[in-house]
DSSP file (Angstrom, degrees, kcal/mol; ACC not computed):
  #  RESIDUE AA STRUCTURE BP1 BP2  ACC     N-H-->O    O-->H-N    N-H-->O    O-->H-N    TCO  KAPPA ALPHA  PHI   PSI    X-CA   Y-CA   Z-CA
    1    1 A M              0   0    0      0, 0.0    72,-3.8     0, 0.0     2,-0.5   0.000 360.0 360.0 360.0 139.1  115.0   65.3  189.0
    2    2 A I  E     -A   21   0A   0     19,-2.5    19,-2.7    70,-0.2     2,-0.5  -0.987 360.0-147.9-119.6 118.7  116.2   61.7  188.6
    3    3 A T  E     -Ab  20  75A   0     71,-1.3    73,-3.5    -2,-0.5     2,-0.5  -0.760  12.8-167.7 -95.0 126.5  116.2   60.2  185.2
    4    4 A V  E     -Ab  19  76A   0     15,-3.1    15,-2.8    -2,-0.5     2,-0.5  -0.955   8.4-157.3-117.2 118.7  115.6   56.5  184.9
    5    5 A R  E     -Ab  18  77A   0     71,-3.3    73,-2.4    -2,-0.5     2,-0.5  -0.825  12.9-157.0 -90.6 129.9  116.2   54.5  181.6
    6    6 A C  E     - b   0  78A   0     11,-2.7     2,-0.2    -2,-0.5    73,-0.1  -0.936  11.4-169.1-113.3 112.6  114.1   51.4  181.7
    7    7 A L    >>  -     0   0    0     71,-2.5     3,-1.7    -2,-0.5     4,-0.6  -0.500  47.1  -8.8 -99.5 167.1  115.3   48.5  179.4
    8    8 A G  H >> S-     0   0    0      1,-0.3     4,-1.6     2,-0.2     3,-0.6  -0.079 127.8  -9.7  53.6-142.2  113.7   45.3  178.3
    9    9 A H  H 3> S+     0   0    0      1,-0.2     4,-2.2     2,-0.2    -1,-0.3   0.558 127.6  69.3 -68.8  -4.0  110.5   44.3  179.9
   10   10 A I  H <> S+     0   0    0     -3,-1.7     4,-2.1     2,-0.2    -1,-0.2   0.926 101.0  45.2 -72.5 -46.3  110.7   47.0  182.5
   11   11 A G  H <X>S+     0   0    0     -3,-0.6     5,-1.3    -4,-0.6     4,-1.1   0.864 112.7  53.1 -63.1 -38.1  110.1   49.6  179.9
   12   12 A T  H ><5S+     0   0    0     -4,-1.6     3,-0.6     2,-0.2    -2,-0.2   0.964 109.2  48.7 -58.8 -52.2  107.3   47.5  178.5
   13   13 A A  H 3<5S+     0   0    0     -4,-2.2    -2,-0.2     1,-0.2    -1,-0.2   0.877 117.6  39.3 -61.0 -37.6  105.7   47.2  181.9
   14   14 A V  H 3<5S-     0   0    0     -4,-2.1    -1,-0.2     2,-0.2    -2,-0.2   0.539 105.7-125.3 -85.8  -9.5  105.9   51.0  182.6
   15   15 A G  T <<5S+     0   0    0     -4,-1.1     2,-0.3    -3,-0.6    -3,-0.2   0.699  79.5  76.2  73.5  19.6  105.0   52.0  179.2
   16   16 A A      < -     0   0    0     -5,-1.3    -2,-0.2    -6,-0.2    -1,-0.1  -0.968  65.0-145.3-161.6 144.5  108.1   54.2  178.7
   17   17 A R  S    S+     0   0    0     -2,-0.3   -11,-2.7     1,-0.2     2,-0.4   0.642  94.3  33.7 -85.7 -16.9  111.8   53.7  178.0
   18   18 A E  E     -A    5   0A   0    -13,-0.3     2,-0.4    -7,-0.1   -13,-0.2  -0.996  66.0-172.5-145.8 137.7  112.7   56.8  180.2
   19   19 A V  E     -A    4   0A   0    -15,-2.8   -15,-3.1    -2,-0.4     2,-0.6  -0.982  11.2-152.2-127.6 132.8  111.1   58.1  183.3
   20   20 A V  E     -A    3   0A   0     -2,-0.4     2,-0.4   -17,-0.2   -17,-0.2  -0.925  10.1-161.7-111.0 121.3  111.8   61.4  185.1
   21   21 A L  E     -A    2   0A   0    -19,-2.7   -19,-2.5    -2,-0.6    -2,-0.0  -0.846  14.1-146.5-100.5 136.8  111.1   61.5  188.8
   22   22 A E        +     0   0    0     -2,-0.4    -1,-0.1   -21,-0.2   -19,-0.1   0.454  59.9 119.2 -79.6  -0.7  110.8   64.8  190.5
   23   23 A D        -     0   0    0      1,-0.1     3,-0.1   -21,-0.1    -2,-0.1  -0.276  58.7-146.5 -68.6 145.9  112.4   63.7  193.8
   24   24 A A  S    S-     0   0    0      1,-0.3    48,-3.0    48,-0.1     2,-0.3   0.802  80.8  -7.3 -80.0 -30.3  115.6   65.3  195.0
   25   25 A E  E     +E   71   0B   0     46,-0.3    -1,-0.3   -23,-0.0     2,-0.3  -0.947  63.6 160.3-165.7 145.5  116.8   62.1  196.6
   26   26 A M  E     -E   70   0B   0     44,-2.1    44,-3.2    -2,-0.3     2,-0.1  -0.984  38.8-100.5-162.0 155.5  115.7   58.7  197.3
   27   27 A D  E  >  -E   69   0B   0     -2,-0.3     4,-2.1    42,-0.2    42,-0.2  -0.429  39.5-107.5 -85.6 166.3  117.3   55.2  198.1
   28   28 A A  H  > S+     0   0    0     40,-2.4     4,-2.1     1,-0.2     5,-0.2   0.845 116.5  52.7 -62.0 -39.8  117.6   52.6  195.5
   29   29 A E  H  > S+     0   0    0     34,-0.3     4,-2.1    37,-0.3    -1,-0.2   0.886 109.2  51.9 -60.6 -39.7  114.8   50.3  196.8
   30   30 A A  H  > S+     0   0    0      2,-0.2     4,-2.1     1,-0.2    -2,-0.2   0.903 106.4  52.0 -64.9 -44.5  112.5   53.2  196.9
   31   31 A L  H  X S+     0   0    0     -4,-2.1     4,-2.9     2,-0.2     5,-0.2   0.931 109.2  50.3 -53.9 -50.1  113.2   54.1  193.3
   32   32 A I  H  X S+     0   0    0     -4,-2.1     4,-2.4     1,-0.2    -2,-0.2   0.928 111.5  48.9 -62.3 -42.4  112.5   50.5  192.1
   33   33 A E  H  X S+     0   0    0     -4,-2.1     4,-1.5     2,-0.2    -1,-0.2   0.846 109.6  51.3 -69.5 -29.6  109.2   50.5  194.0
   34   34 A R  H  X S+     0   0    0     -4,-2.1     4,-1.2     2,-0.2    -2,-0.2   0.937 112.2  46.0 -71.2 -41.1  108.1   53.8  192.5
   35   35 A I  H >X S+     0   0    0     -4,-2.9     4,-0.7     1,-0.2     3,-0.5   0.912 109.1  56.3 -64.4 -36.8  108.9   52.5  189.0
   36   36 A R  H >< S+     0   0    0     -4,-2.4     3,-1.0    -5,-0.2     5,-0.5   0.888 103.9  54.6 -57.0 -40.1  107.0   49.3  189.8
   37   37 A T  H >< S+     0   0    0     -4,-1.5     3,-0.9     1,-0.2    -1,-0.2   0.792  97.2  65.0 -62.2 -29.9  103.9   51.5  190.7
   38   38 A L  H << S+     0   0    0     -4,-1.2    -1,-0.2    -3,-0.5    -2,-0.2   0.760  91.2  64.1 -67.3 -24.4  104.0   53.1  187.3
   39   39 A S  T << S-     0   0    0     -3,-1.0    -1,-0.2    -4,-0.7    -2,-0.2   0.777  95.4-141.0 -68.8 -27.5  103.2   49.7  185.7
   40   40 A G    <   +     0   0    0     -3,-0.9     2,-0.4    -4,-0.5    -3,-0.1   0.497  64.9 114.1  75.4   5.9   99.8   49.7  187.4
   41   41 A K        -     0   0    0     -5,-0.5    -1,-0.3     1,-0.1    -2,-0.2  -0.817  69.8-136.9-106.3 148.9  100.2   45.9  187.9
   42   42 A E  S    S+     0   0    0     -2,-0.4    -1,-0.1     1,-0.3    -2,-0.1   0.919 105.1  24.7 -64.0 -44.5  100.5   44.1  191.3
   43   43 A A        +     0   0    0      1,-0.1    -1,-0.3    -3,-0.1     4,-0.1  -0.736  69.4 174.4-130.8  85.7  103.3   42.0  189.9
   44   44 A P        -     0   0    0      0, 0.0   -31,-0.1     0, 0.0    -1,-0.1   0.493  55.6-103.1 -69.4  -6.1  105.0   43.7  186.9
   45   45 A G  S    S+     0   0    0      1,-0.2     2,-0.3   -32,-0.0   -36,-0.1   0.478  94.4  71.3  99.2   0.1  107.7   41.1  186.5
   46   46 A F        +     0   0    0    -37,-0.1     2,-0.2   -36,-0.1    -1,-0.2  -0.999  48.1 156.7-148.8 148.2  110.6   43.0  188.1
   47   47 A D        -     0   0    0     -2,-0.3     4,-0.2    -3,-0.1     3,-0.2  -0.791  58.8 -70.7-152.4-168.7  111.5   44.0  191.6
   48   48 A R  S    S+     0   0    0     -2,-0.2    16,-1.9     1,-0.2    17,-0.3   0.677 125.7  53.4 -67.1 -19.8  114.7   44.9  193.8
   49   49 A Y  S    S+     0   0    0      1,-0.2    -1,-0.2    14,-0.2    16,-0.0   0.815 113.7  36.3 -87.4 -35.1  115.9   41.4  193.7
   50   50 A N  S    S+     0   0    0     -3,-0.2    31,-1.9     2,-0.0     2,-0.4   0.004  99.3  86.9-114.3  28.9  116.0   40.7  189.9
   51   51 A T  E     -C   80   0A   0     29,-0.2     2,-0.5    -3,-0.2    13,-0.2  -0.991  62.5-144.2-130.7 134.5  117.0   44.1  188.5
   52   52 A L  E     -C   79   0A   0     27,-3.0    27,-2.6    -2,-0.4     2,-0.5  -0.840  17.9-158.2 -97.1 132.0  120.5   45.5  188.0
   53   53 A M  E     -CD  78  61A   0      8,-3.2     8,-2.5    -2,-0.5     2,-0.5  -0.932   7.7-171.0-109.2 131.4  120.7   49.2  188.7
   54   54 A M  E     -CD  77  60A   0     23,-2.6    23,-2.3    -2,-0.5     6,-0.2  -0.983   7.7-153.6-122.9 130.0  123.5   51.2  187.1
   55   55 A V  E >   -C   76   0A   0      4,-3.1     3,-2.4    -2,-0.5    21,-0.2  -0.625  35.0-104.2-101.2 162.0  124.2   54.8  188.0
   56   56 A E  T 3  S+     0   0    0     19,-1.3    20,-0.1     1,-0.3    -1,-0.1   0.743 115.3  66.8 -63.7 -24.7  125.9   57.2  185.6
   57   57 A D  T 3  S-     0   0    0     18,-0.2    -1,-0.3     2,-0.1     3,-0.1   0.483 122.0 -99.2 -74.9  -2.3  129.2   56.9  187.4
   58   58 A G  S <  S+     0   0    0     -3,-2.4     2,-0.3     1,-0.4    -2,-0.2   0.377  76.8 142.2 102.0  -3.7  129.6   53.3  186.5
   59   59 A E        -     0   0    0     -4,-0.1    -4,-3.1    -5,-0.0     2,-0.4  -0.556  27.8-172.6 -71.2 128.5  128.4   51.9  189.7
   60   60 A A  E     +D   54   0A   0     -2,-0.3     2,-0.3    -6,-0.2    -6,-0.2  -0.980  15.7 140.6-126.5 141.5  126.2   48.8  189.2
   61   61 A F  E     -D   53   0A   0     -8,-2.5    -8,-3.2    -2,-0.4     5,-0.1  -0.982  52.7-100.4-163.9 167.5  124.3   46.9  191.9
   62   62 A V    >   -     0   0    0     -2,-0.3     3,-2.0   -10,-0.2     4,-0.2  -0.899  34.4-138.7 -97.2 122.0  121.2   45.0  192.9
   63   63 A P  G >  S+     0   0    0      0, 0.0     3,-1.2     0, 0.0   -34,-0.3   0.791  97.4  64.7 -57.3 -30.1  119.0   47.5  194.8
   64   64 A A  G 3  S+     0   0    0    -16,-1.9   -15,-0.1     1,-0.2   -16,-0.1   0.773 109.2  39.6 -62.0 -24.5  118.0   44.8  197.4
   65   65 A G  G <  S+     0   0    0     -3,-2.0     2,-0.4   -17,-0.3    -1,-0.2   0.194 104.1  78.3-113.7  17.0  121.6   44.6  198.6
   66   66 A A    <   -     0   0    0     -3,-1.2   -37,-0.3    -4,-0.2   -38,-0.1  -0.970  57.6-154.4-128.6 142.7  122.7   48.2  198.5
   67   67 A A        +     0   0    0     -2,-0.4     2,-0.3   -39,-0.1    -3,-0.1  -0.279  48.2 152.5-100.5  45.4  122.1   51.1  200.8
   68   68 A R        -     0   0    0     -5,-0.2   -40,-2.4    -2,-0.1     2,-0.4  -0.639  35.7-150.8 -86.3 132.2  122.7   53.5  197.8
   69   69 A R  E     -E   27   0B   0     -2,-0.3     2,-0.5   -42,-0.2   -42,-0.2  -0.839   9.2-148.7 -96.1 137.2  121.0   57.0  197.8
   70   70 A I  E     -E   26   0B   0    -44,-3.2   -44,-2.1    -2,-0.4     2,-0.3  -0.910  18.5-156.9-105.5 134.4  120.2   58.3  194.3
   71   71 A K  E >   -E   25   0B   0     -2,-0.5     3,-2.0   -46,-0.2   -46,-0.3  -0.772  27.2 -78.7-113.7 158.8  120.4   62.1  194.0
   72   72 A A  T 3  S+     0   0    0    -48,-3.0   -70,-0.2    -2,-0.3    -1,-0.1  -0.167 115.8  27.8 -46.5 137.6  118.9   64.7  191.8
   73   73 A G  T 3  S+     0   0    0    -72,-3.8     2,-0.3     1,-0.4    -1,-0.3   0.263  90.1 123.1  92.2 -11.6  120.7   65.0  188.6
   74   74 A E    <   -     0   0    0     -3,-2.0   -71,-1.3   -73,-0.2     2,-0.5  -0.638  55.3-138.8 -80.6 141.8  121.9   61.4  188.5
   75   75 A R  E     -b    3   0A   0     -2,-0.3   -19,-1.3   -73,-0.2     2,-0.4  -0.866  20.5-163.8-101.9 134.3  120.9   59.2  185.5
   76   76 A V  E     -bC   4  55A   0    -73,-3.5   -71,-3.3    -2,-0.5     2,-0.4  -0.944   9.6-158.9-118.5 138.3  119.9   55.6  186.4
   77   77 A L  E     -bC   5  54A   0    -23,-2.3   -23,-2.6    -2,-0.4     2,-0.5  -0.971   6.2-158.2-113.5 134.8  119.6   52.6  184.1
   78   78 A L  E     -bC   6  53A   0    -73,-2.4   -71,-2.5    -2,-0.4   -25,-0.2  -0.973  12.3-178.0-117.9 125.5  117.4   49.6  185.2
   79   79 A L  E     - C   0  52A   0    -27,-2.6   -27,-3.0    -2,-0.5   -71,-0.1  -0.965  21.2-136.0-125.6 109.8  118.3   46.4  183.5
   80   80 A P  E >   - C   0  51A   0      0, 0.0     3,-2.0     0, 0.0   -29,-0.2  -0.380  19.2-125.5 -68.8 151.0  116.3   43.2  184.2
   81   81 A F  T 3  S+     0   0    0    -31,-1.9   -30,-0.1     1,-0.3   -35,-0.0   0.868 110.7  56.9 -60.6 -33.7  118.4   40.1  184.7
   82   82 A S  T 3  S+     0   0    0    -32,-0.3     2,-0.3     2,-0.0    -1,-0.3   0.296  76.7 130.5 -88.1  15.4  116.4   38.3  182.0
   83   83 A H    <   -     0   0    0     -3,-2.0     2,-0.1     1,-0.1    -4,-0.0  -0.536  53.2-133.0 -70.6 125.8  117.2   41.0  179.4
   84   84 A G              0   0    0     -2,-0.3   -76,-0.1     1,-0.2    -1,-0.1  -0.434 360.0 360.0 -82.2 152.2  118.4   39.5  176.1
   85   85 A G              0   0    0     -2,-0.1    -1,-0.2     0, 0.0    -2,-0.1   0.473 360.0 360.0  19.7 360.0  121.5   40.6  174.1
């Protein structure tokens, strides 16, 4: 399981502040795409280019530029660049 916290308009778009994915492992870009599909919208307002992904170990990156694998048991935070205060 991979636990994903969705802040700002990402949480609003998917209808949840936290999502649990049953996958054992997936790359960062695939994770963003999976969360995007949960919104049910073709253009939910966030993607792999305008979202900061933070992994519990303190690593922060933009999924489009990282070849990072997310593994079961890791907690991920998705923060849109446009997120206020």
